[in-house]
C-alpha positions in Angstrom: 136.0 111.6 136.2 134.5 114.9 136.4 134.1 117.6 133.9 135.3 120.9 135.5 134.4 124.1 133.9 136.8 126.7 133.4 136.7 130.2 134.5 138.1 132.9 134.8 140.4 134.0 137.9 137.8 136.6 139.3 135.1 134.3 138.3 136.6 132.0 140.4 137.3 134.1 143.2 133.8 135.1 143.0 132.7 131.2 143.2 135.2 130.4 146.1 133.8 133.8 148.1 130.5 132.3 147.8 131.9 129.1 148.8 133.5 130.2 152.0 130.3 132.2 153.1 127.9 129.4 152.5 129.9 127.0 154.5 131.3 129.4 157.4 129.8 127.9 159.8 131.5 124.7 159.1 134.9 126.1 157.3 137.2 124.3 159.6 136.0 121.1 158.6 136.7 121.8 154.7 139.6 121.2 152.7 140.8 122.8 150.0 139.5 119.7 147.6 136.4 120.2 149.5 136.1 123.6 148.4 136.9 122.9 144.8 134.2 120.4 144.4 131.7 123.0 146.0 132.9 125.5 143.7 132.9 123.3 140.4 137.0 124.2 140.3 140.1 122.3 140.3 142.4 122.2 143.5 145.0 124.7 142.0 142.4 127.5 141.1 141.1 127.4 144.8 144.6 127.5 146.0 145.2 130.7 143.6 142.1 132.3 144.5 142.7 131.5 148.6 146.2 134.0 147.9 144.4 136.5 146.0 141.5 136.7 148.6 143.8 136.8 151.6 145.8 139.5 149.7 142.8 141.6 149.3 142.1 140.9 153.2 138.7 139.3 153.2 140.8 135.9 154.7 143.3 135.9 157.0 145.0 132.4 157.2 146.6 131.6 160.6 148.1 128.5 161.5 145.2 126.1 160.3 142.6 128.1 160.8 141.0 130.2 158.0 139.2 133.7 159.3 136.5 135.3 157.5 136.4 139.1 157.6 132.3 138.6 155.9 131.8 142.5 154.9 135.0 141.9 152.3 134.5 138.4 151.5 130.5 139.3 150.7 132.1 142.0 148.3 134.2 139.5 146.7 131.4 137.5 145.8 129.5 140.3 144.5 126.9 140.2 147.3 127.8 144.0 148.0 128.6 146.7 145.5 131.5 149.2 146.4 
């Protein structure tokens, strides 16, 4: 069993944004469980973070596709200051 570090919702969202950016070329192959493992989070945290990123327009979920708006996702990841 893996011990996952607890993180705040903002930290989880930042981690997930970085996972999505780092894995953008193969994002269509990743499950939410894969994203959770890569970000050191649990599946439920990824689910909530995906909804948060979608609400802010950084990603769009469409039929079995995840569409990334790179600049907004980079901002969510803390890579670009607003």
